[in-house]
KOLKOLDO-943832 format. One record per residue (C-alpha): chain; x, z, y; residue number from 1. Coordinates in pm, 1 decimal, padded with zeros to 6 digits. Layout:
A	X	Z	Y	NUM
...
This chain:
A	00000.0	00000.0	00000.0	1
A	00120.2	-00087.1	00348.6	2
A	-00026.7	00102.1	00643.4	3
A	-00053.5	-00087.2	00970.1	4
A	-00137.4	00021.4	01323.3	5
A	-00478.7	-00101.0	01437.3	6
A	-00529.8	-00201.1	01798.4	7
A	-00615.5	00022.6	01976.4	8
A	-00594.3	00381.2	01836.7	9
A	-00478.7	00699.1	02008.6	10
A	-00131.6	00833.9	01929.6	11
A	-00067.0	01188.6	01812.2	12
A	00283.8	01322.4	01823.1	13
A	00408.7	00977.5	01920.2	14
A	00242.6	00800.5	01625.7	15
A	00149.3	00523.0	01621.9	16
A	00412.4	00364.4	01843.4	17
A	00322.9	00002.4	01898.1	18
A	00587.1	-00271.3	01878.3	19
A	00544.5	-00605.2	02053.7	20
A	00534.2	-00788.6	01721.6	21
A	00246.6	-00567.8	01604.2	22
A	00045.2	-00650.9	01914.9	23
A	00115.8	-01022.5	01869.9	24
A	00000.0	-01009.1	01510.2	25
A	-00325.3	-00837.3	01597.5	26
A	-00393.5	-01108.5	01858.1	27
A	-00386.1	-01375.7	01585.5	28
A	-00757.8	-01314.0	01527.8	29
A	-00824.9	-01437.8	01882.8	30
A	-00625.2	-01762.7	01857.3	31
A	-00693.3	-02096.8	01691.1	32
A	-00499.6	-02111.9	01364.6	33
A	-00399.1	-02459.2	01256.9	34
A	-00060.9	-02344.7	01119.0	35
A	00052.2	-02239.0	00773.8	36
A	00123.3	-01875.8	00869.6	37
A	-00198.5	-01675.8	00888.9	38
A	-00054.7	-01449.1	01161.4	39
A	00055.8	-01747.0	01370.6	40
A	-00137.2	-01978.1	01601.9	41
A	-00149.9	-02340.2	01714.9	42
A	00085.2	-02410.7	02003.1	43
A	-00047.0	-02570.2	02320.7	44
A	-00196.1	-02523.0	02663.8	45
A	-00549.0	-02438.6	02764.1	46
A	-00754.9	-02760.3	02789.4	47
A	-00809.8	-02888.6	03140.8	48
A	-00610.2	-03076.4	03401.1	49
A	-00272.0	-03215.7	03297.1	50
A	-00006.1	-02947.0	03277.5	51
A	00268.8	-03183.0	03399.1	52
A	00300.6	-03442.6	03676.3	53
A	00578.7	-03670.4	03802.5	54
A	00663.9	-03776.7	04156.9	55
A	00972.7	-03996.4	04185.0	56
A	01241.1	-03804.9	03995.4	57
A	01070.5	-03465.1	04019.6	58
A	00878.3	-03328.6	03722.1	59
A	00632.8	-03051.6	03806.6	60
A	00501.6	-02812.3	03543.5	61
A	00188.1	-02659.6	03692.3	62
A	00034.5	-02314.3	03657.1	63
A	-00103.8	-02310.4	03306.0	64
A	-00165.2	-02057.7	03025.3	65
A	-00011.7	-02150.5	02691.4	66
A	00041.1	-02033.4	02335.2	67
A	00391.6	-02056.2	02185.8	68
A	00461.5	-01991.6	01821.0	69
A	00836.2	-02003.5	01741.7	70
A	00764.6	-01908.9	01376.5	71
A	01098.4	-01731.2	01337.3	72
A	00932.7	-01541.3	01051.0	73
A	00585.1	-01560.2	00903.1	74
A	00491.2	-01226.0	01062.3	75
A	00651.4	-01262.2	01406.3	76
A	00323.7	-01368.8	01566.3	77
A	00248.3	-01602.6	01855.2	78
A	00320.6	-01547.3	02224.0	79
A	00077.7	-01588.9	02510.5	80
A	00247.7	-01730.7	02818.4	81
A	00136.1	-01795.4	03175.9	82
A	00364.2	-02069.9	03307.6	83
A	00402.2	-02072.5	03685.6	84
A	00443.5	-02394.9	03883.4	85
A	00803.2	-02512.1	03861.9	86
A	00980.9	-02830.0	03975.5	87
A	01248.9	-02990.4	03759.4	88
A	01477.8	-03269.5	03879.3	89
A	01557.1	-03549.1	03632.7	90
A	01917.9	-03637.6	03560.8	91
A	02036.3	-03964.2	03723.4	92
A	01953.6	-04284.4	03537.3	93
A	02213.8	-04445.6	03312.9	94
A	02372.6	-04760.4	03449.7	95
A	02311.0	-04965.5	03132.9	96
A	02035.0	-04825.8	02910.8	97
A	01704.6	-04641.1	02943.3	98
A	01644.3	-04298.5	02794.4	99
A	01358.8	-04067.0	02701.2	100
A	01347.5	-03706.5	02822.6	101
A	01102.0	-03438.5	02712.3	102
A	00948.2	-03151.3	02905.7	103
A	00908.2	-02834.7	02697.8	104
A	00767.7	-02483.5	02709.8	105
A	00989.0	-02226.4	02538.0	106
A	00984.8	-01857.6	02445.2	107
A	01309.4	-01674.4	02366.8	108
A	01288.1	-01319.9	02230.0	109
A	01617.9	-01155.6	02137.3	110
A	01446.1	-00911.9	01901.0	111
A	01324.9	-01206.9	01692.9	112
A	01577.1	-01488.8	01747.7	113
A	01897.6	-01314.9	01863.3	114
A	01909.6	-01554.2	02157.6	115
A	02019.1	-01292.9	02409.4	116
A	01707.2	-01364.7	02621.6	117
A	01358.8	-01223.8	02666.8	118
A	01179.3	-01494.3	02860.4	119
A	00935.1	-01782.1	02872.7	120
A	01018.2	-02097.5	03068.0	121
A	00966.9	-02471.3	03109.3	122
A	01253.7	-02719.1	03135.4	123
A	01352.6	-03082.5	03079.2	124
A	01561.7	-03189.3	02780.6	125
A	01750.9	-03509.9	02866.3	126
A	01764.9	-03775.8	02598.2	127
A	02051.1	-04006.9	02506.6	128
A	02048.5	-04353.4	02672.9	129
A	02016.6	-04646.6	02434.2	130
A	01880.1	-04996.7	02398.3	131
A	01586.0	-04846.9	02208.3	132
A	01588.7	-04483.8	02322.2	133
A	01434.0	-04204.0	02118.4	134
A	01316.0	-03862.2	02229.1	135
A	01553.8	-03568.3	02183.3	136
A	01461.3	-03296.7	01936.2	137
A	01237.2	-03016.3	02058.7	138
A	01452.3	-02699.7	02098.1	139
A	01385.5	-02391.4	01887.3	140
A	01100.6	-02175.4	02010.4	141
A	00949.5	-02462.8	02207.9	142
A	00673.3	-02722.5	02208.4	143
A	00660.6	-03050.1	02398.9	144
A	00458.0	-03076.4	02718.6	145
A	00532.9	-03438.6	02812.7	146
A	00765.9	-03734.6	02765.2	147
A	00945.1	-03903.3	03055.9	148
A	01083.9	-04257.2	03019.4	149
A	01377.0	-04312.7	03255.2	150
A	01476.6	-04681.5	03295.6	151
A	01833.8	-04786.1	03347.0	152
A	01959.8	-04773.0	03704.1	153
A	01780.2	-05037.3	03909.1	154
A	01512.4	-05083.9	03640.4	155
A	01229.9	-04918.1	03831.3	156
A	01084.0	-04571.1	03847.4	157
A	01046.9	-04314.8	03570.4	158
A	00710.3	-04292.7	03393.9	159
A	00534.3	-03991.9	03245.9	160
A	00331.9	-03959.6	02925.6	161
A	00142.8	-03630.6	02911.3	162
A	00117.6	-03548.2	02540.0	163
A	00071.9	-03173.8	02564.8	164
A	-00112.5	-03026.7	02265.8	165
A	-00415.0	-02810.3	02336.2	166
A	-00480.4	-02456.4	02213.7	167
A	-00818.6	-02283.2	02208.0	168
A	-00961.7	-01952.8	02093.7	169
A	-01031.0	-01880.4	01728.8	170
A	-01335.7	-02074.3	01611.8	171
A	-01335.3	-02296.3	01920.5	172
A	-01369.7	-02674.1	01935.3	173
A	-01016.1	-02810.3	01955.9	174
A	-00960.9	-03118.9	02174.6	175
A	-00708.2	-03367.0	02032.6	176
A	-00605.7	-03697.9	02185.7	177
A	-00581.8	-03891.3	01858.1	178
A	-00640.4	-03836.6	01486.7	179
A	-00264.4	-03781.5	01455.3	180
A	-00298.8	-03452.1	01645.2	181
A	-00558.7	-03303.3	01410.0	182
A	-00434.9	-02987.0	01234.0	183
A	-00300.9	-03026.1	00882.6	184
A	-00236.8	-02655.8	00808.1	185
A	-00447.6	-02343.1	00836.0	186
A	-00762.5	-02544.3	00774.0	187
A	-01099.0	-02392.9	00687.2	188
A	-01439.9	-02543.1	00616.8	189
A	-01622.1	-02582.7	00945.8	190
A	-01309.0	-02612.4	01161.0	191
A	-01415.1	-02839.0	01446.3	192
A	-01222.8	-03075.6	01673.0	193
A	-01308.7	-03334.3	01935.2	194
A	-01112.6	-03659.9	01905.3	195
A	-01076.3	-03794.0	02260.0	196
A	-00969.6	-04150.5	02177.7	197
A	-01298.2	-04218.8	01997.7	198
A	-01526.0	-03957.9	02157.6	199
A	-01586.3	-03816.1	01808.8	200
A	-01668.8	-03463.1	01703.4	201
A	-01510.2	-03406.2	01361.5	202
A	-01540.0	-03119.6	01114.0	203
A	-01315.3	-03023.8	00822.4	204
A	-01536.0	-03024.4	00512.5	205
A	-01278.2	-02870.9	00280.5	206
A	-01125.8	-03204.6	00181.3	207
A	-01114.3	-03430.1	00488.5	208
A	-01201.7	-03456.3	00854.9	209
A	-01553.9	-03595.4	00879.3	210
A	-01709.3	-03743.0	01195.5	211
A	-02035.4	-03569.6	01278.3	212
A	-02147.3	-03666.8	01626.5	213
A	-02051.5	-03885.5	01917.0	214
A	-02121.3	-03893.3	02287.8	215
A	-02036.8	-04262.2	02293.6	216
A	-02328.0	-04507.0	02304.1	217
A	-02334.7	-04799.2	02059.6	218
A	-02154.7	-05108.2	02181.9	219
A	-02283.7	-05457.6	02108.5	220
A	-02052.4	-05759.1	02091.6	221
A	-02224.5	-06098.1	02113.2	222
A	-02015.9	-06397.7	02011.7	223
A	-02125.2	-06750.8	02098.9	224
A	-01786.6	-06905.3	02014.4	225
A	-01556.1	-06854.2	01717.6	226
A	-01294.9	-06583.1	01773.0	227
A	-01153.5	-06264.1	01617.4	228
A	-01325.6	-05923.5	01619.4	229
A	-01099.8	-05616.7	01649.5	230
A	-01208.5	-05280.8	01509.6	231
A	-01231.4	-05025.6	01792.0	232
A	-01094.1	-04672.6	01770.2	233
A	-01343.0	-04414.7	01651.0	234
A	-01576.7	-04663.6	01484.2	235
A	-01808.7	-04503.6	01226.2	236
A	-02000.6	-04811.0	01115.5	237
A	-02102.6	-05154.8	01238.2	238
A	-02413.0	-05370.1	01196.0	239
A	-02321.9	-05738.0	01172.8	240
A	-02581.2	-06010.8	01231.2	241
A	-02507.5	-06382.0	01186.5	242
A	-02737.1	-06664.9	01287.4	243
A	-02659.6	-07017.6	01170.5	244
A	-02700.7	-07319.1	01396.5	245
A	-03024.4	-07516.4	01393.4	246
A	-03049.5	-07867.1	01246.8	247
A	-03116.5	-08158.8	01481.6	248
A	-03446.2	-08341.1	01481.9	249
A	-03463.4	-08689.7	01340.5	250
A	-03420.1	-08988.4	01572.3	251
A	-03673.2	-09271.1	01614.0	252
A	-03573.9	-09626.4	01526.7	253
A	-03611.8	-09920.1	01763.7	254
A	-03949.7	-10094.5	01744.6	255
A	-04101.5	-10438.1	01803.0	256
A	-04452.2	-10547.4	01890.3	257
A	-04721.1	-10339.1	01715.6	258
A	-04465.4	-10105.9	01554.7	259
A	-04384.8	-09734.7	01587.9	260
A	-04135.3	-09486.1	01444.7	261
A	-04062.4	-09114.9	01461.0	262
A	-03829.2	-08836.4	01348.3	263
A	-03900.9	-08514.6	01159.2	264
A	-03821.6	-08168.3	01294.7	265
A	-03487.6	-08009.5	01207.7	266
A	-03471.3	-07686.3	01008.7	267
A	-03390.4	-07355.7	01176.0	268
A	-03060.5	-07187.8	01091.4	269
A	-03051.3	-06906.8	00835.9	270
A	-02996.4	-06540.0	00933.9	271
A	-02813.6	-06254.1	00759.5	272
A	-02745.9	-05890.3	00841.2	273
A	-02524.4	-05624.5	00681.3	274
A	-02425.4	-05267.0	00773.1	275
A	-02059.6	-05180.3	00710.6	276
A	-01880.1	-04845.3	00708.6	277
A	-01573.1	-04861.7	00928.5	278
A	-01351.3	-04817.9	00622.5	279
A	-01493.1	-05139.0	00472.8	280
A	-01369.7	-05348.5	00765.3	281
A	-01018.8	-05463.8	00841.8	282
A	-00836.1	-05400.2	01165.9	283
A	-00962.5	-05745.1	01263.5	284
A	-01214.9	-05988.5	01116.3	285
A	-01271.7	-06359.5	01168.7	286
A	-01586.0	-06457.1	01361.9	287
A	-01722.3	-06810.0	01309.3	288
A	-02017.2	-06933.9	01516.0	289
A	-02205.9	-07236.0	01383.9	290
A	-02281.7	-07513.8	01629.1	291
A	-02625.8	-07667.8	01659.3	292
A	-02665.7	-08000.8	01484.0	293
A	-02629.3	-08307.9	01703.7	294
A	-02909.7	-08561.0	01736.6	295
A	-02861.6	-08922.6	01623.8	296
A	-03017.9	-09224.4	01791.9	297
A	-03250.3	-09393.3	01543.6	298
A	-03128.6	-09189.5	01246.0	299
A	-03147.4	-08856.7	01068.4	300
A	-03024.0	-08552.7	01262.4	301
A	-02707.1	-08362.9	01179.1	302
A	-02716.1	-08022.1	01009.0	303
A	-02633.4	-07704.3	01199.0	304
A	-02309.7	-07518.4	01133.5	305
A	-02263.8	-07200.3	00930.3	306
A	-02208.4	-06872.2	01116.1	307
A	-02005.5	-06603.6	00941.0	308
A	-01808.9	-06279.9	00973.1	309
A	-01494.7	-06202.5	00776.7	310
A	-01219.2	-06420.0	00637.3	311
A	-01372.6	-06745.1	00507.7	312
A	-01716.6	-06593.1	00563.0	313
A	-01676.8	-06348.6	00275.9	314
A	-01857.5	-06053.2	00437.3	315
A	-02167.4	-06205.5	00598.9	316
A	-02265.8	-06569.7	00635.2	317
A	-02570.5	-06782.3	00711.1	318
A	-02586.6	-07160.6	00674.3	319
A	-02714.7	-07390.4	00943.1	320
A	-03043.1	-07576.9	00919.6	321
A	-03077.9	-07925.4	00770.4	322
A	-03127.6	-08219.0	01003.3	323
A	-03462.6	-08393.4	01025.7	324
A	-03497.8	-08743.4	00878.7	325
A	-03619.9	-09064.8	01050.2	326
A	-03917.1	-09265.0	00925.7	327
A	-03865.1	-09639.9	00908.7	328
A	-04009.6	-09867.3	01175.7	329
A	-04339.4	-10027.1	01072.6	330
A	-04674.5	-10144.0	01201.0	331
A	-04845.8	-09950.0	00919.9	332
A	-04933.1	-09584.4	00899.5	333
A	-04668.3	-09358.4	00747.6	334
A	-04565.2	-08994.5	00729.5	335
A	-04255.8	-08792.7	00639.8	336
A	-04168.6	-08432.0	00563.2	337
A	-03982.2	-08203.5	00798.5	338
A	-03637.7	-08070.0	00703.9	339
A	-03657.2	-07767.2	00471.2	340
A	-03350.3	-07725.9	00249.7	341
A	-03211.1	-07435.0	00048.1	342
A	-02949.0	-07246.0	00252.6	343
A	-02647.2	-07045.0	00138.9	344
A	-02671.9	-06686.8	00271.7	345
A	-02454.1	-06377.6	00217.2	346
A	-02571.1	-06037.6	00339.4	347
A	-02786.3	-05734.2	00270.4	348
A	-03074.6	-05898.8	00456.5	349
A	-03120.3	-06275.3	00406.8	350
A	-03375.6	-06483.8	00598.0	351
A	-03380.5	-06864.1	00559.5	352
A	-03454.1	-07081.7	00859.4	353
A	-03806.1	-07214.2	00907.8	354
A	-03877.1	-07571.2	00801.3	355
A	-03917.9	-07851.8	01053.9	356
A	-04250.9	-08016.2	01122.9	357
A	-04356.2	-08350.1	00966.7	358
A	-04343.7	-08684.7	01145.6	359
A	-04594.9	-08964.1	01149.2	360
A	-04639.9	-09321.4	01271.3	361
A	-04950.3	-09524.0	01323.0	362
A	-04839.8	-09862.0	01456.2	363
A	-05032.0	-09938.4	01772.8	364
A	-05208.3	-09603.6	01733.5	365
A	-04888.4	-09419.0	01831.8	366
A	-04658.0	-09173.3	01656.9	367
A	-04576.5	-08801.9	01626.2	368
A	-04230.5	-08641.6	01621.4	369
A	-04203.4	-08324.0	01414.5	370
A	-04156.1	-07975.9	01565.1	371
A	-03824.5	-07804.2	01506.1	372
A	-03821.9	-07510.7	01264.3	373
A	-03782.0	-07156.7	01402.1	374
A	-03495.2	-06922.0	01324.5	375
A	-03484.5	-06542.4	01322.6	376
A	-03326.0	-06546.9	01670.6	377
A	-03461.0	-06872.1	01815.4	378
A	-03751.2	-07113.4	01837.1	379
A	-03773.9	-07476.6	01735.8	380
A	-03804.3	-07765.3	01978.3	381
A	-04161.3	-07882.7	02037.3	382
A	-04315.8	-08185.1	01867.7	383
A	-04355.0	-08519.7	02044.3	384
A	-04669.5	-08729.5	02054.8	385
A	-04562.9	-09051.8	02226.3	386
A	-04472.1	-09235.0	02439.4	387
A	-04116.4	-09315.7	02337.4	388
A	-03918.9	-08995.4	02387.0	389
A	-03606.9	-08811.1	02286.6	390
A	-03679.4	-08499.9	02077.5	391
A	-03694.0	-08153.6	02231.6	392
A	-03383.9	-07943.7	02173.2	393
A	-03403.7	-07631.6	01957.5	394
A	-03400.9	-07300.0	02140.5	395
A	-03105.4	-07070.4	02097.7	396
A	-03019.2	-06909.1	01881.8	397
A	-03048.9	-07136.6	01577.4	398
A	-03379.0	-07314.5	01644.1	399
A	-03424.0	-07659.7	01489.4	400
A	-03446.9	-07966.4	01714.0	401
A	-03770.4	-08163.3	01748.4	402
A	-03810.5	-08521.1	01628.4	403
A	-03803.0	-08824.4	01858.9	404
A	-04073.9	-09091.1	01896.0	405
A	-04084.8	-09467.5	01960.9	406
A	-04395.7	-09670.6	02034.3	407
A	-04392.4	-10052.1	02024.4	408
A	-04119.6	-10255.6	02189.9	409
A	-03888.9	-09958.1	02241.2	410
A	-03519.7	-09891.9	02204.1	411
A	-03413.7	-09621.2	01959.7	412
A	-03444.6	-09257.6	02062.1	413
A	-03233.6	-08953.4	01972.9	414
A	-03362.7	-08644.3	01793.6	415
A	-03340.9	-08308.8	01972.0	416
A	-03020.8	-08109.7	01917.0	417
A	-03036.0	-07788.8	01717.9	418
A	-02978.6	-07454.9	01890.2	419
A	-02631.8	-07304.0	01849.8	420
A	-02579.8	-06998.1	01630.9	421
A	-02454.5	-06653.7	01726.4	422
A	-02272.0	-06355.5	01570.0	423
A	-02368.8	-06006.2	01687.5	424
A	-02165.9	-05694.5	01601.9	425
A	-02318.8	-05360.3	01702.2	426
A	-02057.4	-05083.5	01688.0	427
A	-02154.0	-04719.9	01630.1	428
A	-01923.6	-04427.4	01703.3	429
């Protein structure tokens, strides 16, 4: 059995007599752990305004409370420090190479480290100049407050990166700048941190850090041209929608006396949608946006292009609509079907494009161009009913083009173009 002195209890005959290390150990219950030693504490400053600033060649460490844990032994305890504003002058720049300096907060306690000092202080540790400079090591009993990059002489002014860790009370929500600053020791189920780079609240569930809530609103990316999507920091999941391009309406052939011709409506582009966990997506993914099919004078319309997400469309894809056909010129009555083909679709939700409307001719009685088929995100071009006219274009996104018409003694007409596709990525944090 080991008796210890509780804080606080009256002394009798000089007992108990409290040592500084005892008081530090009892304060461990008030400090955020996050270290292997149960009587220690996470090093850092109280969250708030930056603890360090730079003006020219002068580094200023501002008034700030901090926790320092030298960890000389597993029972030495952590120190609470109130740093007072202090200016530090950088060493002159090297004439050839840049260097990296660090600003540190340090505690030296002779009773624990035999340093000959009993003090807390801030100071700058100058790095070694080099073509690719690296930071110097953090001295014993210290933690880093900031990094200063000092260019070679004549290379411009020094720059400051404030990378001070934060320390909070026991059980508090710990702010960290990135996932790399999350504690890896002293973890307990329910330990909570706020990851600033992704605006994520994360909780240790006993096995991993799990995101639980976010103050960041969803962000929607709308792509109308092929490009590359980059996964943002802090992404939890993404909903990807792809809309294929619409097929063009059929053109109308040239006519002579007593003749007519017409084109059928183009098919709408297919649509697909899938929800992905962030872990299922690469750092970047290919985005392909299908173009609307182009109309052809006097002939069948072109098909719309496939829209997709992921390399070679492996994650989500939706084919474009088929182009509408053209009915042959004649003085007799005739009809033709609108475009309505099977479409290749990949995704959790798959919706084919609507079929185009039929066409008809009636010689001197006139002709009818078919309506374009609708898509999930667009409408088809309207049908034509004479006189000789180019087809109506499909409405974006992915609507099929309408068919053209020609009455007697007319030059050929072009079917309406299909509406272009789109890829939409909605990002949730």
